[in-house]
Structure formats: structure tokens, C-alpha cells
N, CA, C and O atoms as a GROMACS GRO file, in nm:
protein
  512
    1UNK      N    1  18.534  11.126  -9.401
    1UNK     CA    2  18.584  11.003  -9.467
    1UNK      C    3  18.556  10.985  -9.640
    1UNK      O    4  18.441  10.999  -9.680
    2UNK      N    5  18.629  10.964  -9.706
    2UNK     CA    6  18.631  10.951  -9.866
    2UNK      C    7  18.494  10.885  -9.894
    2UNK      O    8  18.475  10.784  -9.828
    3UNK      N    9  18.406  10.916  -9.970
    3UNK     CA   10  18.303  10.844 -10.052
    3UNK      C   11  18.356  10.653 -10.074
    3UNK      O   12  18.318  10.552 -10.015
    4UNK      N   13  18.447  10.673 -10.173
    4UNK     CA   14  18.501  10.569 -10.223
    4UNK      C   15  18.536  10.455 -10.128
    4UNK      O   16  18.529  10.334 -10.154
    5UNK      N   17  18.574  10.510 -10.017
    5UNK     CA   18  18.668  10.418  -9.892
    5UNK      C   19  18.513  10.369  -9.846
    5UNK      O   20  18.490  10.251  -9.871
    6UNK      N   21  18.423  10.432  -9.793
    6UNK     CA   22  18.296  10.402  -9.732
    6UNK      C   23  18.233  10.275  -9.834
    6UNK      O   24  18.195  10.168  -9.786
    7UNK      N   25  18.229  10.301  -9.962
    7UNK     CA   26  18.137  10.225 -10.057
    7UNK      C   27  18.240  10.090 -10.032
    7UNK      O   28  18.184   9.981 -10.027
    8UNK      N   29  18.381  10.095 -10.018
    8UNK     CA   30  18.415   9.968 -10.017
    8UNK      C   31  18.429   9.887  -9.913
    8UNK      O   32  18.444   9.765  -9.912
    9UNK      N   33  18.423   9.982  -9.805
    9UNK     CA   34  18.401   9.914  -9.687
    9UNK      C   35  18.242   9.829  -9.655
    9UNK      O   36  18.220   9.729  -9.586
   10UNK      N   37  18.155   9.910  -9.729
   10UNK     CA   38  18.017   9.828  -9.738
   10UNK      C   39  18.037   9.727  -9.818
   10UNK      O   40  18.012   9.614  -9.776
   11UNK      N   41  18.084   9.747  -9.943
   11UNK     CA   42  18.100   9.612 -10.019
   11UNK      C   43  18.187   9.516  -9.958
   11UNK      O   44  18.144   9.406  -9.993
   12UNK      N   45  18.274   9.503  -9.896
   12UNK     CA   46  18.339   9.402  -9.817
   12UNK      C   47  18.272   9.338  -9.688
   12UNK      O   48  18.312   9.228  -9.647
   13UNK      N   49  18.164   9.413  -9.620
   13UNK     CA   50  18.093   9.341  -9.536
   13UNK      C   51  17.974   9.324  -9.578
   13UNK      O   52  17.891   9.285  -9.495
   14UNK      N   53  17.937   9.345  -9.702
   14UNK     CA   54  17.822   9.259  -9.782
   14UNK      C   55  17.888   9.093  -9.808
   14UNK      O   56  17.806   9.001  -9.804
   15UNK      N   57  17.990   9.068  -9.826
   15UNK     CA   58  18.043   8.939  -9.830
   15UNK      C   59  18.081   8.885  -9.718
   15UNK      O   60  18.134   8.775  -9.738
   16UNK      N   61  18.075   8.917  -9.604
   16UNK     CA   62  18.155   8.849  -9.479
   16UNK      C   63  18.011   8.845  -9.374
   16UNK      O   64  18.021   8.773  -9.275
   17UNK      N   65  17.907   8.904  -9.389
   17UNK     CA   66  17.829   8.892  -9.248
   17UNK      C   67  17.688   8.966  -9.312
   17UNK      O   68  17.676   9.019  -9.422
   18UNK      N   69  17.579   8.948  -9.195
   18UNK     CA   70  17.467   9.005  -9.215
   18UNK      C   71  17.462   9.131  -9.167
   18UNK      O   72  17.508   9.154  -9.055
   19UNK      N   73  17.403   9.239  -9.250
   19UNK     CA   74  17.435   9.380  -9.217
   19UNK      C   75  17.290   9.450  -9.198
   19UNK      O   76  17.217   9.466  -9.295
   20UNK      N   77  17.251   9.491  -9.069
   20UNK     CA   78  17.138   9.574  -9.068
   20UNK      C   79  17.161   9.720  -9.072
   20UNK      O   80  17.237   9.795  -9.011
   21UNK      N   81  17.048   9.742  -9.186
   21UNK     CA   82  17.032   9.891  -9.195
   21UNK      C   83  16.914   9.942  -9.179
   21UNK      O   84  16.821   9.918  -9.257
   22UNK      N   85  16.905  10.030  -9.059
   22UNK     CA   86  16.770  10.078  -9.009
   22UNK      C   87  16.726  10.180  -9.066
   22UNK      O   88  16.783  10.289  -9.059
   23UNK      N   89  16.601  10.157  -9.142
   23UNK     CA   90  16.551  10.267  -9.240
   23UNK      C   91  16.474  10.362  -9.125
   23UNK      O   92  16.471  10.484  -9.138
   24UNK      N   93  16.433  10.315  -9.050
   24UNK     CA   94  16.323  10.398  -8.936
   24UNK      C   95  16.300  10.328  -8.817
   24UNK      O   96  16.355  10.218  -8.811
   25UNK      N   97  16.236  10.362  -8.726
   25UNK     CA   98  16.214  10.324  -8.600
   25UNK      C   99  16.140  10.142  -8.596
   25UNK      O  100  16.149  10.057  -8.507
   26UNK      N  101  16.071  10.135  -8.727
   26UNK     CA  102  15.973  10.037  -8.753
   26UNK      C  103  16.008   9.923  -8.862
   26UNK      O  104  15.946   9.819  -8.886
   27UNK      N  105  16.117   9.968  -8.916
   27UNK     CA  106  16.183   9.877  -9.028
   27UNK      C  107  16.328   9.872  -9.025
   27UNK      O  108  16.396   9.964  -8.978
   28UNK      N  109  16.382   9.752  -9.079
   28UNK     CA  110  16.516   9.703  -9.092
   28UNK      C  111  16.550   9.660  -9.217
   28UNK      O  112  16.476   9.572  -9.261
   29UNK      N  113  16.643   9.696  -9.289
   29UNK     CA  114  16.676   9.634  -9.432
   29UNK      C  115  16.793   9.524  -9.377
   29UNK      O  116  16.903   9.571  -9.348
   30UNK      N  117  16.777   9.406  -9.365
   30UNK     CA  118  16.889   9.310  -9.340
   30UNK      C  119  16.941   9.266  -9.469
   30UNK      O  120  16.872   9.195  -9.542
   31UNK      N  121  17.039   9.297  -9.497
   31UNK     CA  122  17.106   9.232  -9.610
   31UNK      C  123  17.220   9.106  -9.583
   31UNK      O  124  17.327   9.133  -9.528
   32UNK      N  125  17.192   8.990  -9.621
   32UNK     CA  126  17.221   8.861  -9.613
   32UNK      C  127  17.365   8.852  -9.717
   32UNK      O  128  17.393   8.922  -9.814
   33UNK      N  129  17.437   8.744  -9.661
   33UNK     CA  130  17.589   8.718  -9.743
   33UNK      C  131  17.559   8.725  -9.891
   33UNK      O  132  17.657   8.764  -9.955
   34UNK      N  133  17.466   8.701  -9.954
   34UNK     CA  134  17.402   8.683 -10.074
   34UNK      C  135  17.331   8.842 -10.131
   34UNK      O  136  17.240   8.901 -10.074
   35UNK      N  137  17.372   8.867 -10.203
   35UNK     CA  138  17.307   8.999 -10.241
   35UNK      C  139  17.142   8.990 -10.248
   35UNK      O  140  17.057   9.069 -10.206
   36UNK      N  141  17.128   8.840 -10.332
   36UNK     CA  142  16.983   8.820 -10.354
   36UNK      C  143  16.922   8.825 -10.248
   36UNK      O  144  16.822   8.895 -10.268
   37UNK      N  145  16.925   8.788 -10.136
   37UNK     CA  146  16.862   8.759  -9.992
   37UNK      C  147  16.841   8.890  -9.921
   37UNK      O  148  16.820   8.880  -9.800
   38UNK      N  149  16.843   9.020  -9.977
   38UNK     CA  150  16.845   9.102  -9.886
   38UNK      C  151  16.676   9.146  -9.881
   38UNK      O  152  16.613   9.153  -9.986
   39UNK      N  153  16.607   9.175  -9.742
   39UNK     CA  154  16.449   9.214  -9.750
   39UNK      C  155  16.427   9.315  -9.637
   39UNK      O  156  16.510   9.312  -9.547
   40UNK      N  157  16.328   9.404  -9.630
   40UNK     CA  158  16.306   9.458  -9.547
   40UNK      C  159  16.187   9.389  -9.446
   40UNK      O  160  16.080   9.342  -9.485
   41UNK      N  161  16.236   9.394  -9.302
   41UNK     CA  162  16.153   9.347  -9.206
   41UNK      C  163  16.097   9.452  -9.140
   41UNK      O  164  16.158   9.554  -9.110
   42UNK      N  165  15.971   9.429  -9.115
   42UNK     CA  166  15.875   9.500  -9.036
   42UNK      C  167  15.885   9.506  -8.876
   42UNK      O  168  15.865   9.401  -8.815
   43UNK      N  169  15.910   9.607  -8.812
   43UNK     CA  170  15.891   9.593  -8.664
   43UNK      C  171  15.768   9.632  -8.598
   43UNK      O  172  15.737   9.749  -8.580
   44UNK      N  173  15.702   9.537  -8.566
   44UNK     CA  174  15.563   9.590  -8.510
   44UNK      C  175  15.565   9.605  -8.336
   44UNK      O  176  15.487   9.672  -8.268
   45UNK      N  177  15.669   9.529  -8.294
   45UNK     CA  178  15.667   9.574  -8.130
   45UNK      C  179  15.829   9.633  -8.138
   45UNK      O  180  15.924   9.557  -8.159
   46UNK      N  181  15.842   9.755  -8.121
   46UNK     CA  182  15.969   9.836  -8.128
   46UNK      C  183  16.006   9.892  -7.973
   46UNK      O  184  16.099   9.961  -7.932
   47UNK      N  185  15.911   9.842  -7.916
   47UNK     CA  186  15.962   9.897  -7.762
   47UNK      C  187  15.934   9.797  -7.636
   47UNK      O  188  15.824   9.742  -7.640
   48UNK      N  189  15.998   9.773  -7.548
   48UNK     CA  190  15.982   9.709  -7.456
   48UNK      C  191  15.849   9.720  -7.422
   48UNK      O  192  15.790   9.614  -7.441
   49UNK      N  193  15.771   9.820  -7.372
   49UNK     CA  194  15.629   9.841  -7.337
   49UNK      C  195  15.520   9.736  -7.450
   49UNK      O  196  15.441   9.646  -7.422
   50UNK      N  197  15.551   9.784  -7.553
   50UNK     CA  198  15.481   9.711  -7.654
   50UNK      C  199  15.487   9.565  -7.663
   50UNK      O  200  15.395   9.492  -7.700
   51UNK      N  201  15.615   9.527  -7.622
   51UNK     CA  202  15.664   9.350  -7.665
   51UNK      C  203  15.571   9.312  -7.515
   51UNK      O  204  15.473   9.237  -7.515
   52UNK      N  205  15.614   9.368  -7.418
   52UNK     CA  206  15.525   9.327  -7.274
   52UNK      C  207  15.371   9.316  -7.279
   52UNK      O  208  15.317   9.216  -7.230
   53UNK      N  209  15.293   9.418  -7.339
   53UNK     CA  210  15.188   9.424  -7.324
   53UNK      C  211  15.128   9.349  -7.417
   53UNK      O  212  15.007   9.332  -7.403
   54UNK      N  213  15.204   9.281  -7.547
   54UNK     CA  214  15.166   9.182  -7.634
   54UNK      C  215  15.138   9.065  -7.568
   54UNK      O  216  15.026   9.016  -7.561
   55UNK      N  217  15.263   9.006  -7.505
   55UNK     CA  218  15.280   8.899  -7.429
   55UNK      C  219  15.173   8.884  -7.319
   55UNK      O  220  15.117   8.775  -7.306
   56UNK      N  221  15.143   8.987  -7.240
   56UNK     CA  222  15.050   8.976  -7.131
   56UNK      C  223  14.911   8.955  -7.166
   56UNK      O  224  14.832   8.903  -7.087
   57UNK      N  225  14.869   9.005  -7.321
   57UNK     CA  226  14.735   8.999  -7.368
   57UNK      C  227  14.722   8.856  -7.451
   57UNK      O  228  14.622   8.834  -7.520
   58UNK      N  229  14.839   8.753  -7.436
   58UNK     CA  230  14.822   8.618  -7.480
   58UNK      C  231  14.876   8.615  -7.635
   58UNK      O  232  14.854   8.524  -7.715
   59UNK      N  233  14.947   8.730  -7.659
   59UNK     CA  234  14.982   8.721  -7.831
   59UNK      C  235  15.124   8.595  -7.840
   59UNK      O  236  15.205   8.579  -7.749
   60UNK      N  237  15.125   8.538  -7.940
   60UNK     CA  238  15.239   8.485  -7.953
   60UNK      C  239  15.338   8.535  -8.046
   60UNK      O  240  15.324   8.544  -8.168
   61UNK      N  241  15.433   8.565  -7.981
   61UNK     CA  242  15.554   8.667  -8.040
   61UNK      C  243  15.653   8.580  -8.137
   61UNK      O  244  15.700   8.638  -8.234
   62UNK      N  245  15.690   8.427  -8.111
   62UNK     CA  246  15.768   8.357  -8.164
   62UNK      C  247  15.773   8.385  -8.295
   62UNK      O  248  15.666   8.413  -8.350
   63UNK      N  249  15.876   8.383  -8.360
   63UNK     CA  250  15.906   8.445  -8.497
   63UNK      C  251  15.911   8.583  -8.549
   63UNK      O  252  15.963   8.627  -8.651
   64UNK      N  253  15.833   8.654  -8.436
   64UNK     CA  254  15.860   8.811  -8.476
   64UNK      C  255  15.978   8.852  -8.451
   64UNK      O  256  16.053   8.794  -8.372
   65UNK      N  257  16.018   8.992  -8.538
   65UNK     CA  258  16.117   9.076  -8.503
   65UNK      C  259  16.093   9.184  -8.417
   65UNK      O  260  16.013   9.268  -8.458
   66UNK      N  261  16.154   9.204  -8.282
   66UNK     CA  262  16.149   9.299  -8.212
   66UNK      C  263  16.242   9.436  -8.193
   66UNK      O  264  16.356   9.427  -8.240
   67UNK      N  265  16.222   9.506  -8.158
   67UNK     CA  266  16.325   9.592  -8.101
   67UNK      C  267  16.332   9.660  -7.964
   67UNK      O  268  16.219   9.696  -7.929
   68UNK      N  269  16.410   9.683  -7.892
   68UNK     CA  270  16.414   9.726  -7.758
   68UNK      C  271  16.534   9.788  -7.717
   68UNK      O  272  16.635   9.765  -7.783
   69UNK      N  273  16.539   9.865  -7.614
   69UNK     CA  274  16.674   9.938  -7.531
   69UNK      C  275  16.689   9.832  -7.429
   69UNK      O  276  16.595   9.787  -7.363
   70UNK      N  277  16.837   9.786  -7.418
   70UNK     CA  278  16.890   9.689  -7.319
   70UNK      C  279  16.891   9.801  -7.186
   70UNK      O  280  16.971   9.895  -7.179
   71UNK      N  281  16.796   9.774  -7.093
   71UNK     CA  282  16.839   9.837  -6.933
   71UNK      C  283  16.927   9.777  -6.851
   71UNK      O  284  16.978   9.831  -6.753
   72UNK      N  285  16.948   9.668  -6.888
   72UNK     CA  286  17.063   9.588  -6.787
   72UNK      C  287  17.114   9.459  -6.869
   72UNK      O  288  17.049   9.383  -6.941
   73UNK      N  289  17.236   9.458  -6.839
   73UNK     CA  290  17.299   9.332  -6.912
   73UNK      C  291  17.344   9.218  -6.805
   73UNK      O  292  17.430   9.249  -6.722
   74UNK      N  293  17.305   9.124  -6.805
   74UNK     CA  294  17.367   9.034  -6.708
   74UNK      C  295  17.426   8.909  -6.766
   74UNK      O  296  17.359   8.814  -6.806
   75UNK      N  297  17.599   8.918  -6.768
   75UNK     CA  298  17.646   8.805  -6.842
   75UNK      C  299  17.660   8.668  -6.760
   75UNK      O  300  17.725   8.573  -6.805
   76UNK      N  301  17.606   8.665  -6.662
   76UNK     CA  302  17.615   8.522  -6.596
   76UNK      C  303  17.493   8.483  -6.494
   76UNK      O  304  17.498   8.452  -6.375
   77UNK      N  305  17.365   8.497  -6.595
   77UNK     CA  306  17.242   8.449  -6.526
   77UNK      C  307  17.232   8.316  -6.558
   77UNK      O  308  17.293   8.257  -6.648
   78UNK      N  309  17.130   8.258  -6.459
   78UNK     CA  310  17.103   8.144  -6.449
   78UNK      C  311  17.069   8.054  -6.636
   78UNK      O  312  17.090   7.937  -6.669
   79UNK      N  313  17.024   8.148  -6.699
   79UNK     CA  314  16.997   8.114  -6.846
   79UNK      C  315  17.095   8.147  -6.955
   79UNK      O  316  17.078   8.143  -7.077
   80UNK      N  317  17.204   8.180  -6.884
   80UNK     CA  318  17.322   8.248  -7.003
   80UNK      C  319  17.320   8.398  -6.975
   80UNK      O  320  17.295   8.465  -6.875
   81UNK      N  321  17.360   8.432  -7.120
   81UNK     CA  322  17.395   8.590  -7.108
   81UNK      C  323  17.218   8.645  -7.131
   81UNK      O  324  17.138   8.608  -7.217
   82UNK      N  325  17.202   8.730  -7.036
   82UNK     CA  326  17.054   8.811  -7.035
   82UNK      C  327  17.058   8.923  -7.061
   82UNK      O  328  17.147   8.987  -7.005
   83UNK      N  329  16.970   8.991  -7.149
   83UNK     CA  330  16.975   9.145  -7.192
   83UNK      C  331  16.820   9.167  -7.101
   83UNK      O  332  16.732   9.090  -7.139
   84UNK      N  333  16.788   9.248  -7.005
   84UNK     CA  334  16.685   9.290  -6.965
   84UNK      C  335  16.621   9.392  -7.021
   84UNK      O  336  16.694   9.475  -7.075
   85UNK      N  337  16.502   9.411  -7.025
   85UNK     CA  338  16.417   9.505  -7.083
   85UNK      C  339  16.260   9.519  -7.017
   85UNK      O  340  16.204   9.416  -6.976
   86UNK      N  341  16.197   9.638  -7.009
   86UNK     CA  342  16.065   9.650  -6.934
   86UNK      C  343  16.068   9.594  -6.802
   86UNK      O  344  16.172   9.564  -6.744
   87UNK      N  345  15.955   9.581  -6.758
   87UNK     CA  346  15.944   9.498  -6.631
   87UNK      C  347  16.011   9.356  -6.594
   87UNK      O  348  16.088   9.326  -6.502
   88UNK      N  349  15.948   9.273  -6.706
   88UNK     CA  350  15.952   9.139  -6.697
   88UNK      C  351  15.996   9.067  -6.828
   88UNK      O  352  15.943   8.960  -6.855
   89UNK      N  353  16.071   9.109  -6.893
   89UNK     CA  354  16.119   9.047  -6.991
   89UNK      C  355  16.294   9.032  -7.001
   89UNK      O  356  16.376   9.118  -6.970
   90UNK      N  357  16.314   8.918  -7.044
   90UNK     CA  358  16.482   8.867  -7.010
   90UNK      C  359  16.484   8.810  -7.153
   90UNK      O  360  16.391   8.740  -7.194
   91UNK      N  361  16.574   8.837  -7.215
   91UNK     CA  362  16.624   8.805  -7.374
   91UNK      C  363  16.772   8.745  -7.354
   91UNK      O  364  16.879   8.805  -7.352
   92UNK      N  365  16.742   8.603  -7.339
   92UNK     CA  366  16.856   8.532  -7.305
   92UNK      C  367  16.935   8.459  -7.418
   92UNK      O  368  16.882   8.458  -7.529
   93UNK      N  369  17.036   8.407  -7.404
   93UNK     CA  370  17.139   8.331  -7.523
   93UNK      C  371  17.252   8.272  -7.457
   93UNK      O  372  17.318   8.330  -7.370
   94UNK      N  373  17.278   8.132  -7.507
   94UNK     CA  374  17.428   8.064  -7.445
   94UNK      C  375  17.560   8.167  -7.513
   94UNK      O  376  17.680   8.150  -7.489
   95UNK      N  377  17.504   8.266  -7.596
   95UNK     CA  378  17.624   8.315  -7.673
   95UNK      C  379  17.637   8.458  -7.644
   95UNK      O  380  17.531   8.519  -7.630
   96UNK      N  381  17.745   8.523  -7.634
   96UNK     CA  382  17.756   8.647  -7.552
   96UNK      C  383  17.684   8.737  -7.706
   96UNK      O  384  17.716   8.695  -7.818
   97UNK      N  385  17.605   8.838  -7.692
   97UNK     CA  386  17.546   8.939  -7.781
   97UNK      C  387  17.638   9.026  -7.810
   97UNK      O  388  17.646   9.046  -7.931
   98UNK      N  389  17.721   9.095  -7.738
   98UNK     CA  390  17.812   9.198  -7.778
   98UNK      C  391  17.741   9.308  -7.757
   98UNK      O  392  17.754   9.394  -7.844
   99UNK      N  393  17.632   9.345  -7.623
   99UNK     CA  394  17.584   9.455  -7.623
   99UNK      C  395  17.596   9.520  -7.536
   99UNK      O  396  17.657   9.450  -7.455
  100UNK      N  397  17.571   9.649  -7.479
  100UNK     CA  398  17.598   9.723  -7.357
  100UNK      C  399  17.415   9.789  -7.308
  100UNK      O  400  17.315   9.809  -7.378
  101UNK      N  401  17.435   9.802  -7.192
  101UNK     CA  402  17.315   9.854  -7.141
  101UNK      C  403  17.330  10.005  -7.199
  101UNK      O  404  17.433  10.072  -7.213
  102UNK      N  405  17.163  10.045  -7.235
  102UNK     CA  406  17.154  10.154  -7.315
  102UNK      C  407  17.132  10.129  -7.447
  102UNK      O  408  17.034  10.176  -7.506
  103UNK      N  409  17.221  10.053  -7.503
  103UNK     CA  410  17.216  10.015  -7.681
  103UNK      C  411  17.078   9.928  -7.684
  103UNK      O  412  17.023   9.850  -7.606
  104UNK      N  413  17.045   9.987  -7.829
  104UNK     CA  414  16.904   9.946  -7.868
  104UNK      C  415  16.929   9.829  -7.965
  104UNK      O  416  17.004   9.857  -8.059
  105UNK      N  417  16.886   9.718  -7.962
  105UNK     CA  418  16.887   9.569  -8.043
  105UNK      C  419  16.747   9.548  -8.116
  105UNK      O  420  16.632   9.575  -8.082
  106UNK      N  421  16.794   9.498  -8.212
  106UNK     CA  422  16.676   9.420  -8.309
  106UNK      C  423  16.704   9.269  -8.315
  106UNK      O  424  16.814   9.219  -8.342
  107UNK      N  425  16.612   9.216  -8.292
  107UNK     CA  426  16.634   9.047  -8.286
  107UNK      C  427  16.484   8.950  -8.339
  107UNK      O  428  16.371   8.995  -8.355
  108UNK      N  429  16.517   8.847  -8.352
  108UNK     CA  430  16.388   8.748  -8.395
  108UNK      C  431  16.378   8.676  -8.269
  108UNK      O  432  16.482   8.630  -8.221
  109UNK      N  433  16.245   8.656  -8.197
  109UNK     CA  434  16.233   8.571  -8.106
  109UNK      C  435  16.190   8.436  -8.139
  109UNK      O  436  16.078   8.416  -8.185
  110UNK      N  437  16.285   8.332  -8.113
  110UNK     CA  438  16.253   8.191  -8.125
  110UNK      C  439  16.169   8.118  -8.022
  110UNK      O  440  16.091   8.036  -8.069
  111UNK      N  441  16.171   8.132  -7.902
  111UNK     CA  442  16.106   8.071  -7.811
  111UNK      C  443  16.090   8.153  -7.662
  111UNK      O  444  16.183   8.209  -7.603
  112UNK      N  445  15.968   8.148  -7.623
  112UNK     CA  446  15.920   8.226  -7.511
  112UNK      C  447  15.881   8.120  -7.398
  112UNK      O  448  15.806   8.028  -7.431
  113UNK      N  449  15.935   8.130  -7.248
  113UNK     CA  450  15.886   8.079  -7.164
  113UNK      C  451  15.842   8.145  -7.056
  113UNK      O  452  15.872   8.263  -7.074
  114UNK      N  453  15.788   8.131  -6.954
  114UNK     CA  454  15.745   8.212  -6.841
  114UNK      C  455  15.787   8.134  -6.718
  114UNK      O  456  15.753   8.018  -6.697
  115UNK      N  457  15.876   8.219  -6.627
  115UNK     CA  458  15.912   8.145  -6.500
  115UNK      C  459  15.918   8.268  -6.411
  115UNK      O  460  15.968   8.374  -6.448
  116UNK      N  461  15.859   8.243  -6.276
  116UNK     CA  462  15.824   8.306  -6.146
  116UNK      C  463  15.745   8.450  -6.203
  116UNK      O  464  15.732   8.538  -6.118
  117UNK      N  465  15.700   8.476  -6.320
  117UNK     CA  466  15.622   8.612  -6.353
  117UNK      C  467  15.668   8.675  -6.466
  117UNK      O  468  15.602   8.754  -6.533
  118UNK      N  469  15.810   8.631  -6.493
  118UNK     CA  470  15.890   8.694  -6.596
  118UNK      C  471  15.875   8.597  -6.721
  118UNK      O  472  15.828   8.483  -6.730
  119UNK      N  473  15.934   8.690  -6.820
  119UNK     CA  474  15.945   8.610  -6.961
  119UNK      C  475  16.080   8.563  -7.002
  119UNK      O  476  16.166   8.651  -7.003
  120UNK      N  477  16.108   8.470  -7.028
  120UNK     CA  478  16.244   8.411  -7.052
  120UNK      C  479  16.228   8.411  -7.202
  120UNK      O  480  16.153   8.321  -7.240
  121UNK      N  481  16.282   8.491  -7.304
  121UNK     CA  482  16.286   8.507  -7.441
  121UNK      C  483  16.423   8.472  -7.496
  121UNK      O  484  16.521   8.543  -7.475
  122UNK      N  485  16.427   8.363  -7.566
  122UNK     CA  486  16.504   8.294  -7.664
  122UNK      C  487  16.536   8.374  -7.786
  122UNK      O  488  16.434   8.431  -7.824
  123UNK      N  489  16.630   8.397  -7.857
  123UNK     CA  490  16.637   8.483  -8.006
  123UNK      C  491  16.745   8.442  -8.069
  123UNK      O  492  16.827   8.369  -8.013
  124UNK      N  493  16.760   8.488  -8.206
  124UNK     CA  494  16.858   8.454  -8.313
  124UNK      C  495  16.848   8.580  -8.384
  124UNK      O  496  16.759   8.664  -8.369
  125UNK      N  497  16.955   8.587  -8.468
  125UNK     CA  498  16.978   8.727  -8.573
  125UNK      C  499  16.994   8.844  -8.505
  125UNK      O  500  16.927   8.938  -8.547
  126UNK      N  501  17.059   8.863  -8.419
  126UNK     CA  502  17.060   8.978  -8.320
  126UNK      C  503  17.105   9.071  -8.426
  126UNK      O  504  17.192   9.034  -8.504
  127UNK      N  505  17.052   9.188  -8.434
  127UNK     CA  506  17.090   9.309  -8.501
  127UNK      C  507  17.090   9.425  -8.426
  127UNK      O  508  16.992   9.489  -8.387
  128UNK      N  509  17.232   9.453  -8.404
  128UNK     CA  510  17.235   9.579  -8.308
  128UNK      C  511  17.188   9.724  -8.398
  128UNK      O  512  17.183   9.833  -8.342
   0.00000   0.00000   0.00000
């Protein structure tokens, strides 16, 4: 693909959506609709194991950005669209996240509840 075409596509996307640009496994550069609002987000919890360990030790992850690999996707769970990962982690939303099993996702946790020994985690700003 020609360099000018790629630059044009990136420029067009900058004006229509938020684009995650992965710098490494622990950072994401999120570019917003306005070029002035781009920032690097540090990801401390970049695996399901780290997320689950933090929750089990009593840490509050609300407001934290996390990354994980989707091990199972359930589109019609009792909580809505459910992305499962780890032993007891359920990332749920009433909106379809547009992901598939095996895909890595980055998101910001908004609310966490515990139901029958599993964590039900609500999120926003899903970055694939």
C-alpha cells in the first residue's frame, strides 16, 4: 500500500473516531476526535491473571485500563454481551463489543460486582 494512501486513511480516521495505537504490551496511545486530546495510557493489568490477582487481593480496579485475551464470547448472557477471560472474569456490556474469541482487547473498567464467586465487570472505551 502506498505511503500517501496510508497517511490519508489515518488522517480520515482521526476525524471520525478514537483510534488506539499500541506502543507495547503495557501502553496504548489513544487518539481522540480532537488532535489535542491524545494521550498515552499505561496498562498495569495486561493479562487476565494479573486482573484476577488484583481483584482477589482486594484492589479496586474501577477507572483502570486493562488488557486481556477473550477466551469466550457469549452474546446472550444474563448480563448482556459477555467477554470471558481468566477463571472468574466476565466483562459485560449491553452493547455488542464487536470482538471474537482469541482477540486481545483494551478497555477501561467502570464498575465491578461479584456474583456467585465470579466478577462481573462493566467497561467503556473498548480498544481492540
